[in-house]
C-alpha positions in Angstrom: -6.6 6.2 29.2 -9.3 4.2 28.7 -9.9 1.1 30.8 -9.0 -1.6 28.4 -11.2 -4.1 30.6 -14.8 -2.0 29.5 -17.2 -4.1 27.3 -20.5 -1.9 26.4 -24.2 -2.8 25.6 -23.5 -1.0 22.3 -20.0 0.0 21.6 -19.5 4.0 21.3 -15.7 3.7 21.0 -13.1 1.0 20.4 -9.9 0.0 22.6 -6.9 -0.9 20.3 -4.9 -2.8 22.2 -2.1 -2.9 19.6 0.7 -6.0 20.5 -0.2 -7.0 24.6 2.6 -8.9 24.4 5.0 -6.3 24.1 4.1 -3.7 25.8 7.7 -2.9 27.7 9.0 -2.4 24.5 6.5 0.2 23.5 8.8 3.2 24.1 11.4 1.4 21.5 8.6 0.5 19.4 7.5 3.9 19.0 10.9 5.5 18.2 11.3 2.6 15.5 7.6 3.1 13.8 8.6 6.6 14.1 11.6 6.3 12.3 10.2 4.2 9.3 7.3 6.6 9.1 9.3 9.4 8.5 11.2 7.8 6.2 8.5 6.6 4.2 6.8 9.6 3.7 9.7 11.6 2.9 10.8 8.5 0.5 7.4 8.8 -1.4 7.2 12.8 -1.7 10.7 12.8 -3.3 9.6 10.6 -6.2 6.3 12.5 -6.4 8.2 15.9 -6.5 10.8 14.5 -8.9 8.2 12.9 -10.6 5.9 16.3 -11.2 9.4 18.6 -11.4 10.9 16.7 -14.4 9.7 16.8 -17.8 11.6 13.5 -19.0 9.6 12.0 -15.9 6.3 12.8 -17.7 5.2 9.2 -18.9 2.6 7.1 -18.6 4.8 4.7 -16.3 6.0 7.8 -14.0 2.6 9.0 -13.9 1.8 5.4 -12.8 4.6 5.8 -10.1 3.6 8.9 -9.2 0.4 7.2 -8.4 1.6 4.6 -6.3 3.9 7.1 -4.4 0.6 8.9 -3.6 -1.2 5.9 -2.3 1.7 4.6 -0.3 1.6 8.2 1.7 -2.4 7.7 2.3 -2.4 4.7 3.3 1.2 5.4 5.4 -0.8 8.5 7.4 -3.9 5.9 7.7 -2.5 3.2 9.7 0.9 4.9 12.0 -0.3 8.2 13.6 -2.7 6.1 15.3 -0.2 3.4 15.6 2.2 5.7 17.3 -0.9 7.0 19.7 -1.2 3.5 20.7 2.2 2.8 21.6 2.0 6.3 23.7 -0.8 5.1 25.8 -3.5 6.7 23.6 -5.6 3.3 22.6 -9.1 5.2 22.1 -10.6 5.8 19.3 -14.3 6.6 18.2 -16.8 4.2 16.5 -16.8 6.8 13.4 -13.2 7.5 13.6 -12.9 3.0 13.6 -14.8 2.7 10.5 -13.3 5.7 8.9 -9.7 4.4 9.0 -10.9 0.6 8.3 -12.6 2.2 5.2 -9.2 4.1 4.0 -7.0 1.1 4.9 -9.3 -1.4 2.5 -9.8 1.2 0.1 -5.9 2.2 -0.6 -5.3 -1.2 -0.6 -7.7 -2.2 -3.1 -6.5 0.8 -5.1 -2.9 -0.4 -5.2 -4.1 -3.6 -6.1 -5.7 -2.4 -9.3 -3.0 0.0 -10.2 -0.1 -2.5 -9.6 -2.3 -4.3 -12.3 -2.5 -1.5 -14.5 1.3 -1.0 -14.3 2.0 -4.4 -15.5 -0.5 -4.0 -18.6 1.9 -0.6 -19.4 5.0 -2.8 -19.4 2.7 -5.4 -21.4 2.2 -2.6 -23.9 5.8 -1.3 -23.6 7.8 -4.9 -24.3 5.4 -6.9 -26.4 4.1 -3.9 -28.7 6.8 -1.0 -28.5 6.0 0.5 -31.9 2.6 1.0 -30.7 3.1 2.1 -27.2 2.3 5.6 -27.8 -0.7 5.1 -29.7 -2.0 2.3 -26.9 -1.0 4.5 -23.9 -1.5 7.8 -24.8 -2.4 11.0 -22.1 -5.9 10.0 -22.6 -6.1 6.2 -22.0 -3.5 6.5 -19.2 -6.0 9.2 -17.4 -8.7 6.7 -17.8 -7.0 4.3 -16.6 -5.7 5.7 -13.2 -8.8 7.3 -13.0 -11.2 4.0 -13.2 -8.3 2.8 -11.0 -9.1 5.3 -8.0 -12.8 4.8 -8.7 -12.9 1.1 -8.2 -10.6 0.8 -5.2 -12.8 3.7 -3.1 -16.1 2.3 -4.6 -15.7 -1.5 -4.0 -15.0 -1.8 -0.1 -17.8 1.1 0.2 -20.9 -1.4 0.7 -19.1 -3.8 3.1 -17.6 -1.2 5.5 -21.2 0.3 5.3 -23.5 -2.9 6.5 -20.7 -3.7 9.1 -21.0 0.3 10.7 -24.6 -0.3 10.8 -24.2 -3.6 12.9 -24.4 -3.3 16.8 -21.1 -4.3 18.8 -22.0 -5.0 22.5 -19.6 -8.3 22.7 -16.6 -6.1 23.7 -15.0 -3.1 22.3 -11.5 -4.8 22.3 -9.6 -4.5 19.3 -6.6 -7.2 19.2 -4.5 -4.9 16.5 -3.2 -2.0 15.7 -5.8 -0.8 13.7 -9.2 -1.3 12.9 -8.9 -4.2 10.7 -12.4 -5.3 9.3 -12.2 -9.0 10.4 -11.2 -8.3 14.1 -13.8 -5.7 14.2 -16.5 -7.8 12.9 -15.4 -10.7 15.2 -16.9 -8.1 18.1 -20.2 -8.2 16.5 -23.4 -9.2 18.8 -25.4 -10.8 15.7 -24.0 -13.8 13.3 -22.4 -11.9 10.9 -21.2 -15.3 8.8 -23.1 -14.2 5.9 -21.7 -10.8 5.6 -18.1 -12.0 6.4 -18.2 -14.8 3.7 -19.4 -12.4 1.0 -16.6 -9.7 2.1 -14.0 -12.3 1.9 -15.5 -13.9 -1.5 -15.7 -9.9 -2.9 -11.7 -9.6 -1.6 -10.3 -13.3 -3.5 -12.3 -11.9 -6.5 -10.6 -8.6 -6.6 -7.1 -10.0 -5.3 -7.2 -13.0 -7.4 -8.6 -11.4 -10.2 -5.8 -8.8 -10.2 -3.2 -11.7 -9.6 -4.1 -13.3 -12.5 -3.9 -10.9 -15.1 -0.7 -9.5 -13.6 0.4 -13.1 -14.3 -1.4 -13.5 -17.3 0.7 -10.1 -18.6 4.1 -11.7 -17.3 3.8 -14.8 -18.9 3.2 -12.7 -22.6 6.0 -10.5 -21.7 8.7 -13.7 -20.8 7.7 -15.2 -24.1 8.1 -11.6 -26.2 11.8 -11.4 -24.6 12.5 -15.2 -25.2 11.6 -14.5 -28.8 14.4 -11.8 -29.2 17.2 -11.8 -31.0 19.5 -10.4 -29.2 21.3 -10.6 -25.8 21.0 -6.9 -25.6 17.3 -6.2 -26.2 16.6 -8.7 -23.8 18.7 -7.5 -21.0 17.0 -4.2 -22.4 13.3 -5.6 -22.2 14.1 -7.2 -18.6 15.5 -3.8 -17.2 12.5 -2.2 -18.3 10.2 -4.3 -16.0 12.7 -4.9 -13.2 11.3 -2.6 -11.0 7.6 -3.1 -11.2 8.8 -7.2 -11.2 10.5 -6.5 -7.7 7.4 -4.5 -6.3 4.9 -7.1 -7.6 6.7 -10.1 -5.5 7.1 -7.6 -2.4 3.7 -7.3 -3.0 2.5 -10.4 -3.3 4.8 -12.1 -0.8 3.7 -9.9 2.0 0.1 -10.6 1.6 1.0 -14.4 1.8 3.3 -14.3 4.6 0.4 -12.0 6.5 -2.2 -14.5 5.5 -0.3 -17.9 6.9 0.5 -15.7 9.7 -3.3 -15.3 10.6 -3.9 -19.3 10.3 -1.0 -21.3 11.6 -1.6 -22.2 14.9 1.9 -22.3 16.0 2.6 -18.4 15.6 0.9 -16.6 18.8 -2.1 -14.0 18.3 0.8 -11.2 19.5 3.1 -12.3 16.9 0.0 -12.6 14.3 -0.6 -8.8 15.0 2.9 -7.7 14.6 2.8 -9.3 11.6 -0.3 -7.7 10.4 0.9 -4.2 11.1 4.1 -4.5 10.2 3.2 -5.7 6.7 0.9 -2.8 6.2 3.6 -0.5 5.8 6.3 -2.9 4.4 5.6 -2.1 1.1 5.0 2.1 1.2 8.6 1.8 2.7 10.1 -0.5 0.2 8.7 0.8 -3.2 10.9 4.2 -3.6 14.0 2.6 -2.8 13.4 -0.1 -5.7 12.5 2.7 -7.8 15.3 4.5 -6.7 18.3 2.2 -7.1 16.3 0.1 -10.1 15.6 3.4 -12.3 18.4 5.2 -14.2 16.1 8.2 -14.8 15.2 8.4 -11.3 18.4 8.3 -10.2 19.6 10.8 -12.9 16.5 13.0 -11.8 17.5 13.2 -7.9 21.3 13.5 -9.1 20.4 16.8 -10.8 18.0 17.9 -8.4 21.0 17.8 -5.8 23.3 19.4 -8.3 20.9 22.0 -8.8 20.4 22.7 -4.9 24.3 22.8 -4.6 24.6 25.3 -7.3 22.2 27.5 -5.9 23.9 27.3 -2.4 27.0 28.0 -3.7 25.6 31.2 -5.2 23.9 32.7 -2.1 26.9 32.1 -0.2 29.1 34.0 -3.1 26.1 36.7 -3.1 26.7 36.8 0.5 
């Protein structure tokens, strides 16, 4: 293991400290995060498999859900494997590896922000303009929206991360976090990065708040439309159509607010802030499959059908033997 007290003239690698106040619990944390990692990967892969194999799930809503599950898998494998290595004492990461992790972390997170907004628009059209849904959200529009979401998500952070990787890091190579987080890494630079950090923050705020305002606007329109519906049954049906996505939106922005507060409240220790930030990174990827599995009848039906098919195949094999 590298000496964590090393200070380099110009960093060729970084040392991820993890959560220093919890070293004595690293073994237990390793197994906890390993189980969460396996559960997250398995849950999202099951969603992807069910959506891919069931023809009744080949609709725009479930196509967006498939992409959300893929993003959750990507952000999990970007963060957790290195976190597990850090908990085992392998806390060194190369300069290139650190910025590659940073880029994918920001890119996947940005893509998810745009995808959540696209899913909100899909639900808006389904509730407010149901008769025109198949015309407005057709295959071509659905694919265009998805490609745009992914392209913007991976292009938006490119300049900020590229500029950050061109800096000299001579103050220290110690990363007080569980990942190569942009603000944490920038604080280690030799030169004044105030202007660059402010630009990145402004850009992030525009993306985050722009998407949030759009989602808020679409749900205001949805609520207005639901209120105008004549029957209670139609209102319940409309609300149920949006319920899973509403929970995901609340969870996503709620966890972001908790992380934002955790990074700025003085009464929370630095170790506590690191733990909050690390936990927030894969909270939504873990919970999203559970939300859609519990709140969506078609997903539950597909899962039950797959289970019944597997049982039937197993019985047939046993009879054949």
